[in-house]
N, C-alpha and C positions, 0 to 999 in steps of 0.2 A: 755547567756547573752548579746553575740554579736547581736543575731537577736533581743532581746528587745531594745536596744541602736539604732538599724538600724531605728525601726520602730518610736521611739520617733525622730530621726533625720529626717526621711521623713515625719513626722506629720501624720503617720497612725497609728490608734489605734487597729484597729481588723487585726488579723492574719487570711489572706484570704487563706492560705494554711495549716490551722490547720487539716483537715480532710483528707490531702494526704499523706498516708504512705510511705516511700521509696521503698516497695515490689510492689507498684502499677504501678510505672513506669518500665513498660517492653513492648516494642514496639511491636506492631503485623506487620508484611509485608502484607498489605490488596492486593495491585495490582502490577502488572508490565504492564506499558503501553510502547508500542514501540518494536522494534526487539532488541535483545541483542547485536547482533554483525553484520557482513555485511552479506547481503543477497547473497546466491550463488545459488539457484535454487527455482523455484516455479512451481505450477501445479494448474489446475482448474478441478473442478468437475461439468459440467452442469446439472446434473440431480437433485443432491442435493444442488445445487449453493453454493459451498464451494470453498474457495481458501487456498493453503497451501504454506507456504514459508519456507525454510530450511535455515540456517546460517552455517557460516565457524567459525573455532576456531581461537580466537584471544586472545589478553592480557584482554580483557573484559569478557571471560568466553568461555566455549565449544560451539559447535553447537547444535542448538535447531532446532525444527519444531512449527510452528505456524500455525494452522487452524482457520479460520475466518468466519464467515456466517453473517447473517444479523444484523444490528444494532450493539449491544455489544457482540454477540455470538462469542466465541473464546474458543479454547483449546491449550495447549501447550504439546509437548513430549519432554522429556528429555532422551538421551540415558543415558546407564549406564556408559559409559566412554567418556573422551573428544574426539570429531572429528569433522569433517568438511562434511557437507553433500553436495553430487554433484548432485541427482537426487531424484525427488520426483514422484510419479505416484498414481492415485487412480485407486483402482481394486474393483468395488461393494462397500461394507461397509467397506473396509480396505485401509489403506494408506500403499503404499510401498516405503521404502527409501533405498538409496544406498550411503554410506559415502565414504570418502577418502581411508579408509583402507579395501574396498572391502568387508564389512560387509553390509548385506543386513536386513534390519528390517522390520518386518510385525506388524502395529499398528491398534489397534480396534477404530475405530471413535467412538464407541458408549459410551467406556468407558475411552478413552484416554490413555488405559495402552498397554505396547508392548505384543504381541502375541507371538512371538518368533522371533529369529535371527539366521543367519548362516554366516559364512565366506566362500566366493567363492573359487573355488578351483583355481585361478588365477587372475590376473590383469583383472578387469571389464572395457571393453572398452564402454559398453551401455548395458542398461536393457529394456526389453519390456514385457509389460503387456496388456491385453483387457479387458474391463469391462465385457466381456460375458464368459470370460474363466478363470479356475482355474489353469493357468499356468504362472509362471515368467520365461522368457528366459534371461539367460545371454549370451551375447556375449564377450568372452575373447579377451584379446589384441593378444593373440597368434592364432587367429581364430576359435577357437572351439567354440561351441554353447551348452549350459546346459540349461536343464529344471528344474525347481524346482515346487513342488507339493505345490500350497497354501493351498488347503483345508486339504491335509494329513499332512502339514508341514514337509516334507521330500524332499531331493534331488532325484530325478528319475535316473534310469539308462540309460535315453535317452541322446545321445552326437551326436553332428555333428562334423566331422573334418573341417579342413581347406580346403573347398574344392577347392580353387584357387591352393593352393600346391598340390593337386591331381591331377589337371588338366596339372599344370606346376611345376613340382619338382623342377626346376632351378630358379624359381622365389626367391628373397631374400626380407627380410624383410616385409612380406606379413601379415599385422596386419587387424584385424577386427575393422571397424569404426562405422558400423550403421545396425540395425535390424528394420524390418518394415513388419508387417503382412499384406496379402492382404486385401484391405478394403472391398471386398465383399465375400470372400473364404478364410475361416481359415486353408484351406488346403496348401496355398502358403505362402513362407516366403521369402523375399526379404533381402538378407545378401550383405552389402557393406564391401570390402575389399579396402585396400589402391590401388591395381592394377586393380580392376573391380568390378562388380556386379554380383550376381548369384541370379535366382530364383530355390528355392528349394521346391520340392513337397513331402508333408508329404506322401500321398497315395501311390506314386511310389518309396518314401525313396529314390530320387536322384534328383541331379540338372538337370533342365531341358533347361535352357538358362544361357549363360554367356555373359556380356556385356564388352567390353574391349575398351578403347577411345584411338585412337591414331592420332596425328596430323601430318600430312606429311609436309615434306620440302617444303617450300613457302608458308605455311598457317600461318596466325598470331596468331592463338590460341587466348586464352582468355586474354593474356596479352601482345600481340606483342612482345614476347621476344624469343631468339633463333630460328628466323625463318628460317633460313638455315639449320635446322636440324630435324631430326624426332623425337618427343616428344610423351611421354606417361604420362602426368599429372596424379598425384596421385589423388586418389578419395578421398572426404570428406564427401558426404552426397549421400543417394540412397533411394528414396520414390516413391510410386506409385500415379498415376493418380486416381481421386476419385472413377473412374469405374473402375480401375485395368486394362484398356487397354494399358496403356503406363507406362515407367518406365523414371524417372528422374534421371541423376547422376550429381552430381557437383563437380568440381576439384579443385586443388589449384592454376591453372592458371586462374581462374575465369569463366572458361567454364561451361555452363550449356548445358547438351547433353540429348536429348529426345530420346527414344528407343521404338520399336514396342515390345510389350509384348505378343502379341495373335498370330502372325504366326512366322516368321523368325528371330524376335530380331533385325531387321536392326536398323541403325541410321537414325532417320527421320531429326534431327535438331541439329545443335550445335551453340550456342549463347553465349554471356555474355549479361551484363545488358544493354548494348550499342550496340554492333555489331552483325550481324548476319552472319551465314556460316562461322564461324571462322575455321572451319576444310576444307576449301577449298582453295587451292593454288590461288595466285592472286599477283596483284601489291602491294606493300607497301607504301601507302601515309601517314601513320601515325608513329611516333616513339613510342618506349617502354611505355605501360602505366602499372606499378605497381598498383596492386590494394589491398584492404583489403580482408583477407581471409574470406569464409563464415562462419558465425557462426551458423545461424539456419535457415532453409528453411521449410515452411509449405505449402502444397498443398490445398488451401483452395476453397471451394466450397459453391454455396448457397443451398438453399433446394433441387433444382434440382442439383445432383452431376455433370450433363454434363457441367455445366456453372461453370467455375473454374479461378482462379488466383493463382498466386505465391506471397507469402510474405516472402520477404527474410531479413536477417540481414547480412551484408556485400556485398562485392562486387563491392564496390565503389571504386572510383580512389583514390590514397592517396594524390593527389595535392589538392582536394577540401577540403573543411570544414569537421570536423567530422561528419560521416553520420549517418542518422536514420535508419528507414526501408523504403524498397522499395516494392512496389506492382506492380507485372505485370499482368495486366487483360487481360486472355485469350478468355473468352468470350463461347459460347456454343460450345461444341466439334462436329466436323463434324461427319457425319455417317460413322462409320468406314467400313461398308460392302460395301459402295457404293462410297466411297470417295478414289481419287488416292494419292500417295504417296507426291505428291507435294502440294495437297490441304491440307493435314495433315501437311507439312512442314509450309505452309503459316501459318497455325492455331497456331504453336507455335512461330511465330514472335510477336504475341499478339496484341491487340486492342489499349491499351495505358499503360503508364509506369507512376507511380505517387510516390512521397516520402512522408512518414510520418516523419515529422520532429522531431528530437529530440531537448530538451532545448539546447540553445547556450553553446558551450564549451562541451557538456556531449557527451559520447561514449556509444553505445549501447553493452551490454554484452549477452542479449538474450529476449525472448519474449514469452508471452503465450496467444494464441487467448483465449476469451472469448465467447464460442458458445452459441447460444440461449437455446438449448434444447439437441441436440443429443452429446454422447460422442464419437460418432464413426468418422470414416474418419481422424484417427489421430488428433482429437480435432480440426478439420479445418472447420467444417461444418455450415454455416450460422453465422459466428461470428458478434458479434454487436459492440465488444471492443478489445482492445489489452492492456495486460499488459506489459511494457516494463522495463526490468532490466538494469539498467545502471552501468557501470563499478564501479563508485563510490559505489554502494550498495543501491543508491536511486530507486525508481520505478516512473514511470509515466503512465498514464490510457490516451489512444487515442482512439477517435470513428473509426470505420472501416467501409469502407475503406477510409473515408476523412481525417484522421489522425488529427481531431481537438482535442485538449487537454480537458480531462474531468477532473473537479475538484472532489478530493475525499471526499470532504464535504458532508455527507449524503449519498454517496454512498459506501463507504469502511469504515472498522472499523477505530477508532480513532488511534489505534497503528499502522496501515498501513499509515495513514496519517502523521504519526510522520517522516516517510521516504520518503514522498511524495510531497516535497524534505525534506531534514533535516530540524528538528526543530533546530532554534539559539538560542531562548530565550524564557522564560515563566515569567508569572506573576498569582496572583490567587487575587480572592475577593469572599467574602460572600454575596451572594445574598439571599433573602427572597424566600421561595418556590413558593408563588404566583408570583412574579416577573418572575422568571426564567420559570416556566410554561408558562407564556405568551411570553416567547421571542422565538417563532417559525418563521422561516423565510418563506415567500412565495415567491418561484423563481420556475419556470418551470424544472422538472427535467429530460427531455428527455423522455427516456424509464424507470426512475425510479432507485432505487439503482441496483448496479450491482449483489451484492450478496443478495440472498432470503432465504437462506437455515438456518437449524437450529432454535432452540427454546431456549429462555432464561431459566434457571433452577429457582426454588424457592429461592427466598432470604427474608430475613426480610423487613417488612415494614420500611418506612423511619425513621431513628434514630434521625434526627435533623431537626428544623423546617428551619435552614439556609442551603443554597446548597454552596461547594466550587467549584467554577467555575474557570477554568484553561483558561487562554488565551496564545495561542502557536504562536509564530513569526517563520514562515518558510523562506527559502533562497529565495523563489519567490516571496517574499514581502507581502504574504498574512498572514492573523491572522486568526486563527479558535479558538472558544470559546465553550467550553463543559464541562459538568459536570464531575468530577472527582469522584464522589459517595463517601459513606460512608459505604462499605460493606453492603450496603441495596439496595432496589429496586429503580432503576433510573427511576423516571416518565416522564422526559423529555430527552431522550438520543439523542436528534438531536444536530447539531452542527449550530453554526453560523459564517459566513465568511466576513470578510472585505478585500477590495483589495487595499492597501495602493499604490501602485504603479498606478492605475487608479486615484485615489484621487489626487495623485502629478502630473498627466499628463505626467508621464515619466516611461520608464520600465529601465533606466541605473542607476546605482548608488543608488539604494534604499536599505539600510540597516537599520532595525529597532533596535534602541538602548534603548527604553524604551516604557511602556504600562500602562494604568491606566483605570480600569472599575468600575464607580461608583456603590455604592451598593443598592442606592435606585432611584436617577435619571437617566433617560435612556441615559446615555451618555457614551462615551469611547474615548480615546486619546491615540494617538501613536507618538513617537518621533523618529528622524531619526538621522544618523550620520551626515549628512549636514546641521543640525540645523531648520529642519521644525517640526512642530507639526500639526497633522491632526486631527480634531474634528468630532466625528461621532455623531449620534443620532438617537434613534431607532423611525422611523417614516415611513409613508407612501412614496411611490417615486412619486413624482409629474411629473418626466419625465419618466415614465415608459412606455417602448416600442417605445420611441423616440430617435432618433441620432441627438443629439443637438451639437453645437459648445462648445468644451471643454476648448476654449482657456481663460486664464486667466492672466491678467496682474502681472508682478512680482510687489510685495510690501513688500520689506524689511521692518522687524519691526512692520507691519501692519497685519491686518487681511483681507482675501480674501474670499468671497463667493464662494464656488466649489460645491453648490448643482448638478449644472448641470452635474458634472461629477459621478453622480450615475450609478451603473450597469443598463443596459436597462431592462434586463429579471428579476431584483429583484424588486418585487412588495412592499412589506413589510419587514425590516431589518434594520440593523445599515447603515444608509445613511450618506454619508461626507456632512458636514455642513460648517466648516469653515477652512481655511488653514492659520496657523500663521507662518511666515517666520522669525524666531528668527536671523538666520543666525550667530550666535556668537559659532560656534562650534559645535560639537556632543551634542545632547540633553542627559543629565546624569539621569535625573529623571523627571518624570510628574506625576501629581496627580490631580484627579478629584474629587471633592467634592460632595456631595449630596445638595448642598445649592447655587449652581450657579457659583462656582468659580473654577478656573484651575490654579494651579501653574507649572511653567516650570522652570528647571535648565539648563545651559549649562556648558561645559567645561571650558569656559573661566572666568567663575564666575559669570555670569548674572543671576537674577533671577526675572521672570516676573509673574504677578498674572493677570489673563483675568477673566473679569467680564461677564459672558454669558449672562447678561441681555440686554446689548447693541447689540452687544457685543463690548468690549473694552479691550484694555490692561490698567488696572487701576493703576498698579504700576509695576516700574522697576528699578532695582538697584543690583550694584554689591555686593556680599558677602564680598568682602574684604573690600569695603567700610563701610557696616553695622557693621563689626566687629572692627573698628578702637578703639584705647583705649580711644579717647575723647567721645565715646558713652556713655550713662549714665550707661550701665551694666559695665563698665570697672573697677569700684573700687573693684569687686569682688577679682581679682587677682592683687595684687599691682605690681608682677614682670612681667606682661603681657606687652607686647611691641607690636609695630606695625608689622604685619606679612609681612616677604619680599616674602614668598614662595606663590605659586600659590593655591588656594583654590577654591573649586568649590561645588554646592549643590549636595547631593547624595540621600538625604531622605527627603519627605515632608508629613506632615500630617496636616489635618485641624480639630478642635475641637472647643467644646465650654466649657469654663473654668473660673473660676475667679482668674486673676493673681494678686500675691504679696497681696497688701493691698487693691486692688478694692473693692468698695461697690457694684459692678454689676459683672455679668459674662457678656463675649463677644467672638464673633468669633475669633478664633486664629489660625494663621498658623505658624507650626513650621517646621525649615528648617534646617536639619544636613547636616554637610559639610564634605569633604574629610579629611581637617585638624582637625576635632575633636572639632567644633565649634556648638552651638545650638542657633539658632537666633529665637527670638518669635517676631511675627508680629501681631498686633490688627485690625481687619478688623471692621471699625465703620462707620455708615451710614453718608453720606455727602449731604443734598439735597435728591435728586432722586436717587443718587449714592452711592457708598462707597469709602472709602479712607482707606489705609493701613499705620499705624504707627508703628515704632520700638519700642518694650517694653524692650527688654533686650537680651544681649548675655552671654552664659556660655560657658566656656572653659572645654572641656573633654580629655580623653586621646584615642587617636587613632581615625580612621575613623568611622564615626557614620554608625551602621548597621540598627538599627531599632529605631523607635518614636512610643510609645504607651501610648497615654493618656487614664487615666482610673478616674473613679469616686472611690472617696477615700473610701467611706463605703463597696462597692460592688465588687470593682476590674473591673466592667464592664466597656467596652469602651465607652469613653467620646466623643463619635463623633458629628460633625456637621451635625444633620440630620432636616429635616423640621420641626419635632416635637419640636425638643429641641430649635431651633432658633425662632418659635414661642411663646416658653415659655419665650423668653427674654423680649418680650413686657410687660408680666404680671410681670415682675420683679425677675422672678425665678432664683434662683443660683444655680450653679453646682459645687460642692466641688471637686476637682479634682487635680490629681498629673500626672507628667510625669514619665515613665520608659523608660529611653534611654539607649540602648546597643550599645557599640564601639567595636571595635576589642577587646580590653583590659580591659574594665570594664564594670560594670552595675551602673547605678546612678538613685536614685529615689528621687525626689525633685518637689517642689512646683514652677510652672514658676512665672515669668521669669527667676529670678535671684538668688533664693535660692540654697545653696549648696547640701542640704539633705544629703541622705545616699549613699554609694558607696561600691562595691566589686570588686577586681581585680581577672581577671582569671588566673594569674601566666604565666605557661609556653606555654599554648594554646591561640588560638586567635578564636573569634567568626566570622561566616560568614553569619548567618542568626539567627533571633530570634523573638519570640513575645510572647504576653501574650496570654495562652490558658485556656479554662474552662474545667475542668473535671467534667462532670454532677453529680450533688448531692454531689460533695466532694468540691470544691472550685477552686481556680484560682492559677497560677503558670506559671512563666518565662520558656520557652523552648527554647534552641538555638542547632545550628549546630555548630560544632568546626571543626577547622584544623586538628585535631588527628583522624578524622574519627568516632567521638562519638557525640552523641547527649546527654543533660544535661537538667534537670530541677532544677529550684531554687524556694524557697519559696518566698512569698510575705508576709510582706515586710522584713523579715528576711534575703533573700537572701542565705540562706542555702541551700545547694546543696541536693536534694531529691533522686537523682539517676542519673547514666549514662549507656548508653549502646552503643554498636558499631553498626554503620549502615552497612547495607550490603556492599558487594565492590563496592564503589563508583569510578566514574571518577575523580581523584584528581584536573585534571585540571579545572573541572566545580564545585568545591565543592562551591565555592562562589555564583554560581547560585542557590543553594539550596532555598527552601522557607518552612516556617512555619505557619501554619494556626492558627486561632483562636479556631478551633474545635480540636487542637491538633494533627493535621496531619503533617508530614513533607514530602516533596517532593523533592528527590534528584535524579542526573543523576547518573546512575550505568554505563552507556556507551555512545557514541555519539549519539545515537537512541532510548535509553530506561530511562523511569523514573520509579523510585520506590516510591511507596505510603506507608507510614507507620503512625500508629496510636499508639502515644506512650502510651496511657492509655490502654495498652491491657495485654495479658499474655504471650508473648513473642513467638508467633506463627509465623512459615515461611509461605511464600506464598504458597497458594494451588491452585490446578486446579480449574477450575469454574464448576459449576454443571451443565451447559449449555449442551443441547443434540444436536448434530451435525446431526444425520441421522434421516430422517423421513421414516418409513417402508413401508408408504403408497404409496412411490414414486416408480413407477417400472421403471428398465431400459428398454429403447425402444428396438425392436428386432434389431439384427444385420443384415445390409443390406446384401442380397442375390444377387447371380449372375443373370446376365440378362437371357432371353430366348434364345438370340441369343448366349450366352456363353454355354449354355446349349446344345444348338443343335449343335453347333461346335465342341463339345466332351470334354469341360470341365468337369471334375471329380470333382464332389461337395463333399466337406467334411464338414459334421455338427460338431458342437462343440461336440456331443457325440461320433462321429467316431473320433475325434482328442483326446479324453480322452482314446479312446481304442488304438490309434496308438501310443500315448506317455505312458500312465501308463500301458499298458499291459491288458491282459484279465483277471488278477487277481485282478484288481483294482475295489474296490467297487464303487457306485454311489457316487459322491460327496454330500456332506452336502446341496448344494445349490438345487441339483435335488430331494434329500430326502424330504426338505422343501418344494418344488414345488409339489412334489406328494402328502405329507400329505396333502397341501392345496386344492389340486384337488379333493382328497377324502371326505375332510370335505364339498367342494361345492357340490359334488355329493349327500352326505347324507342330507345337508343342502335344497337340491332341486335347479332347475334353477333360475337364478337371473340373471337380467340386468344390474346390478351394480357391478358385481365381475370383479377383474383385471385378466387379461389373463396371465396365469402362464408360466413357463419356456416350461414345458412339452407341454402345450396348444399350444405354438408357433411353436415349432418344429413339432408337427403333424398338425396344420394348415398348416405350410410352405410347408411341403412334400405334402399335398393334393392338396394345389394350385398348386405346380409345376407338378405334376402328371397330374391334370387336364388341365393344360396349354399345357402340352406336347402332351397330348392326342387331344388337339384343334389342335396343330399344325400338329400331325400326320395325324388326319382327313383331314385337309387341304391339306397336301401333298398326301394322297390317291386320294382325290376327283382332285387335279390338274393332278395326273398320270393317272386317269381313262378318264379324259376329253381329256389329250393329245392323249391316245391310241385311243381314238374315233374318234380324228380329223385326225390321223395319219392313220385308217381304211378308212374312208370317202375321204381322200386325194388318197389313193391307188386305191380304187374302181373308182374314177373320173378320174385318169390317164389311167387307164386301158379302161375305157369307150371311152377316147379320142382316144386311140391308135386302138381300134376296127374299131371306126368311120373313122380313117384316112386311114385305110387299106381298108378296104370295098369301100371308096370313090375312092381311088387311082385304085382299080379293075373295079369298075363301068365305070370310065372314059375312061378306055382302051377300053370297050365292046362298047362304045357308039361311 
């Protein structure tokens, strides 16, 4: 009965929700965009071109692992128990993770499932894997090293003791800090302890070299502290030169010490980022310089491993600004066999030092190089970019080695862009499919997307003609626009970006407070907390490739042309058009219509309407003045009185409706305020322009959350579109109603002054709402409420159709939730994660994507081998199969990878010769052995020829000397007889 009465009061005869049964309201969790918690570690796989990020446990949830590929390709990995991940490493087609509870997980990238897991026998200090090996080495804090068989999924009997304690049993607190495999020879392992570094030989089963750094009295050391005493700074990092010729150790006093790894293990150079020969006593000209600790060091190289440099996080002085990354370019390594120690020492002084600057005020927590192709050389060969992890959990992408920032737009997955940097505000709009397909930016992409791996799994064809387009405002004042999807195939997965700071002509104090994207017209508006509104339009850039003067004179209250501030490299996209300097406090709402009008509200209560045909500000007034009782709508509530409280616009909608007793339909602008007032303005032609007239004011309960103009008979949006406005000239009428939702009630009425029907929410308050369409069933009002639930109400009866709890949300951002007209709820589950739910579902939880991460046709390139000179000098080369024998023992069967390679070889032999076949692992080993044998034979032949030539020269020289002696004796005898 109540529903019937509300329909009568609202003036709506049809039950728009008659076919929606209560059981149909069961939200499906479709997507999770973003990262659920703070990022704690990262890894990159260059062969498959995938990036993985791991998170730490927080109040927003347990740690997770996300793996991203090209476009929208992704999978997530959830551990069985809450934990924080501390390290991630790719190994062939598997992902190895280590968590803070010393548990190691092995994940299958093909299926996204956990293969196995085990607890380490102690506190793990570091983990080491190699893409060509089936072993995972675990360095414990106690100094021991264990080996886990990835292929057989078991811990082996292989153990290495704390070699430093074996060497010096009196040493105290000797902990292991780093492990690194020789870049060319898997038979050598570099182990870093707090007291020094050790090279261990698998074949000799013993350490072959020890490196201990000692700073004598009078030497400054890396930090210029305690100069008058002998010091042994603790080691923090140990790593190989890309050729394995040298070893670098980094210490807690900021010293970088280079050692010879080929001959006697001598110290070649000790330096810091700024000073050289810091281990040499000398006059002290500088005071103490405390420095940041080294966080991570990668010895990078070009395609030629001899041409190298050091990429370093940390080591800068504490006095300066928050540091970024430092790149020390060393250049081409001198010939080891012919260079003196001084030449090698001069080489480690470096050619130049450059800084890859982090964002202002940000501190670096770590980084991951992005190599072009090779997974070898500890991930440092020929990097094209660097992913930098900040202490806040955000990431930054920089080009290498220049350090120029790289935008994540269309280079990284949208989930990664939500932490690049953090997203602060979101808004949505429903665009037609054809229009969104046409919104593809044309801007140079450098080397293209960073991630190229994976392939999207099969999804249903598009389910809706309209696409839900999200606008995401980030902390760096950029806005990225992309398709949220409906659980279907996304035909245009690309992103559109606008740079608000560039459009404003400044980089400081740019905070986005409101956004609006028109659904049909090619316009977009952004409001800021300083009271500015930037209008963008999809167009070609008239200033493409030009560096023009961007100076624009201040014009408070007016519009300024800012087309010259377009990004020079953006050829086609959303270009800055006009700047409206409202300057009346923060912009609280902005709405772009499809018929050439833009409404803007500010915190001081000012409302402005801009006519884009001029453009010009066609209307400007305070909502407090519009809502005074002497206005014509004041008779509705006799108890109303002039408000002395501050009020301002919070929601605006444009529509085409017939108001009250009008005999015609008109363009209307509805303005909802923070104080619960709804103001109706009619936009009428006035000569060649338009004017705005007040039509009425209605007082509601609580802040206005949503304004939904609908057509009375169908419940469809009564939007102001070009088609409906064109129909006004023909005298067409739009019989419509307003559904207005405030924090405390729903109101359905005929604008501008009718009372209509209402329903109070009771104990809970509303934070977001919209009229949604359930295909083939009808229309309903869906809202998000402060008790963490979403509810649906019938139209016009306002009967509750159902309620459901939202996933664990971030309560502080519940008011930022969004409800779309397709029945989707977008809410924040954490600082950087969005959940997308379809309320007309079956109650499903979020599922992993059907995407495929691994391309089996991509083979891992062969591991680099030792050089001929290293072979000749006596280096005992150990192949991967030899290492399997040394670690696994003679009883270990061939690994699954070797069996697969053998099977592939047999199949290739049966199929006959082919020039298109990929080289298998066994082929690679055979070819390498043959090549090395051939090269060694060539060298031996050369040495034999050299020896024969030398012997012949020696014999000829002896004969010549003997001949000369005879001649001299005979000559002397002859002279005596003459």
